[in-house]
N, C-alpha and C positions, 0 to 999 in steps of 0.2 A: 549801631548799637544805641540803646538807651543807657546812659551812663550817669550814675549818681555821684555827685561831688559833695563829700562832707566838708564842713568848714568852708563853704563856698564863698563866704564874705571876706575871707582872708586873702593874702597876697597870691597864693597859688591859684585859688579859685578865680580870682580876677582875670588871670591870663589864660587859664585852662578852659573855661567855659566857651569863650569865643573860638579858641583853637579846635575844640571838639566839634563845634557847630560847623566850622569851616571844613573839617575833615569828613563831614557827612554824618556825624553822630548827633544824638539828641541829649543835651545836658539836662539833668534834673538836679536842682540846687537844694542843699540842706544846710541850715545854719541855725544857731540859737537866737540870732537877731533877725528881725524882719528885713528882707532885701527887696529893693526896687529892681525888678528884672523882667524881661520879656520871656524868660525861660520858665518852665514849671518849677515851682518853689514849694518846699516842705519845711516848715519851721519845727525845730526840735533840738534836743540835746543828746550828744553821743553817750552821756552818762545814763540815759534812760533807755533801757532795752526796747520798750514799747515804741518810743519815738523812732528809734533806728529801724525796727521791724516795719513800721508803717512807711518809712521812706524807701525801704528796699523793695517794696512790692512792685513787681512788673519790670524791673530794670535787668539789664544783661551784664553789667559790670559796675564796679565802684572805684572811684579815685578817692582814697581816704587821706584827707588833708587836715581834718580837724585836730588841733593839738595846741598845747602851750609850747612856746619856743624858748631858746636860751635868753632872749631879751626880756622875758617875763619873770625871771627868777627873783627880782627884787620885790615884785608886787604879789606873787602867788606862792603858796606854801608847797613843800614837797608832797603833801597829801593831795593837793589840787593836781599836781603833775601826774601822780599815779591814777587819780580818778579819771582825768580827761584823756591822758595819753595811753595808759596801760588798760584800764578797765574800759574806756571808750573804744579802744581798738578791739578788745575781746568782744564787746557788744556788736561791733561792725562785722567781725568774722562769723560770729554765731548767727546773726541775722542773715548774712549771705548764705551760710550753709543751709539754714532752714528754708530760705526762699529759692534755693537752687541757683544762686548767682555764683558762677564759677570762676570769676576773674576779679582780682583786686590789684590796683596800682597803689602802692604804699608810699606815702611821702615820708622818707627817712632823712637822715642828716649826716653831714661830715663829722658831727660831734661824737658819733658812736666810736670813732677811732681813738679819741682821748689820748692816752699815753703813747699809743702807737704812732701818733702824729707829732710828738714832741721833737723839734729839730735838734740837731747836734749843736754843740757849742761852736760859735764862730762861722756857721755855714747854714744854708737852707737845707731843709729835709725834702725828701721825695716820697710821696705817699701813693701807693697803688691799691687796687681792690684786694690784693692779697694780704694787706696788713690786717692783723686781728683786731676786732673791736675790744677796746679797753677803756670804756667811758670814764670820765673824771667827775661828772656832775649828774644831778638828778634828771636833767633834760636828756643827756646822752644815754643814761641808764634806762629811762623809760622807753626811749626810741629803740634801744636794743631789745627790750621786751617785745615791742611791736614787731620787730623782725622775727623774733623767736616764735611769736604767734603765727605769723605768716608761714614760716617753715613748718610748723606743726600742722596747720590746716592743709598744707600741700601734701605732707606725708600721709595724712588721712585720705587723700584723694578728693577732698571737698572743693578747695579753692586754689587756683593758680595765682601766685603773687609775684610781682616784680617790685622790689623795694629800690627806690631811687634815693641814693645818698647825696642830697642836694647841697650845693655850695651856697654862698651868701647871695641873696637876692632881695633883701629888704631895700626899699627905696632909699636912694642916697643922692647927694649932689652929683652933678655930672662928672667932675674930676675924680671924686672919690669912687664913684661907680666904675669909671674906666680903669683906674689903677688897681682896684679890687679884683679885676679880671685876671691879674697876674698871679694872685696868691690864694685862690679859692673862691673867687666870685663867679657868678654866672648871670647872663642876661635872662630876664623873665621869659622872653620869647623862646629861648633855647630850652628853658625848663618845660614850657608848654609842648615844644616839639618832642622832648623826651617822653613826656606823659602819653602823648598820642601814639608814639612808637611802642611804648611798653604795653599798651592795650592789646596789641596784636602780636606781641612777641611770642614765639613758639619754641618749645623744646624739641631737639632732634629725636629724643626718645619717646615723645608723645606722653599723654597723661598729664595730671596736675604736677606742677613743679614750683620751686621757689628760687629766685635769683636776685642778686643785688648789683647795682651799677653806680659808679661815681658819675655825677653830672656836674661838670664845671665848664668854664671857658677852656679853650685849648691853647696851650702855650708851647713854644719850641725849645724850652730849656732842657739841658741834659745835666746829669750828675757832675760833669766837669765844670759847670757854671756855679756850683753850690757855694763855694767860698767867695767868689767874686760878687755874686748876688747880695751877699751880706756886706762886703767891704766897699764895693763900687757899683751899686745897682745901675746907675745911669750909663756906665760904660757897657754893661751887658745889654741894656735896652737899645743903645745906639748901635751895637753890633747886629742885633736882630732886626731893628727897625731904623735904618739910616734916616737921619733928620729928626729923630726923636729929641735929641739934646736941644736943637734949636727951638722946637715947639715948647719944651719945658722952660727954657730960659726966657723966651719971649713972654710967657705967661707968668713968670716968676713963681713956678710951682716948687714946692718942697717935696722932692721925691722920697726922701727918707721918712717924712711924715705920712705920705700917701701910701707907701709900701710898708705898712706896719706888720703884715703877715710874713712868715718865714718858711712857707712850704710851697712846693710845687705839687699839684694834684693831678694825677694821671687820669685821663678818660679813655685810654687805649681799649679797655674791655668794652665800654659802651659803644665806641666807634666800630669795633670789630664785630661784636655780636648783636648789638641792638640797632645798628645802623644810624647811630646818633651823629649828627653833623652840625656842630655848633657854628652859627653864622655870625655871632656878635662877639668877636674876640678883641683883644687889645689893639690889633692892627686896624680893625674897623673903627674902633673908638678913636684912635690917634688921627685917622683921616678926618673923622667928624670934628674932632677938636681943632685940627688945623684949619678946617673950613668954617668953624663957628656954627656947626650944625647941631644945635642942642636938641633938635627934634629926633636925632638918632636914638636918644634915650628918653622916651615920653614920660617916664615915671620919676625923673629927677626932681628932688625936692619934696616929694610926697612924704607924708608921715606914715609911720607903721600902722598897718590896717588892723592889727590885733590878731586874735585867735582865728 
């Protein structure tokens, strides 16, 4: 397929374009900044319907990643969020409908869960795809609107959409990246895998449809671990990954500081229905940390790429 990637200069586009090419698709990149790339590139702004329509010409599917994210809230106004995230997404769906582009992979976020993801006092919470979206901020609210638009265009029979509720994959230091995998992080390469799988995901009933999937690293924790994860996290890690305590102590790591999140995020639905198979989980990170293999995570220390 010829696949348009909106916001192709951001963190998602950085890993999705090569993954699409490797899978045999032809990426078409769209961004408001000029990009140096070997792929076809269209410069434009998702807030401009004419720009989006021009980019949509001749493609078979779209990966919609252009957005403001939670990290941008100090520098951008709520009006900017609505213009780029909500109106921009409307422009993408309208252009797809008019061009006959029948499939969209929508970059959504864990932030749509909001209050549903607030952990209980003294223990970790467990968040599944069944939790209702109750966003707490403008970022999550606009992303829920994006999902609502995807569901609307699917009900119309115009565009099939798969919304990926992505975990944290902003570039980080190696240690923070690895421990983040325990409470809502995900490796960039697993995000790319999910996008490629979502492009060919089919409904058993046929026709246009809308669906959502949590995309995170996979962890073995159960609800029985909830209180101990809060009180004695290293004991839990040692139980599931024997030798973890030695690695942590040898490197003088502060586990309580590194494990600042307090939720376990389930990917069971994505594994079961999407065929998602995360390859870069905490166990793989721990082996790389033990071996000093920093190349395991090639994006360690990069700065945020922006929108």
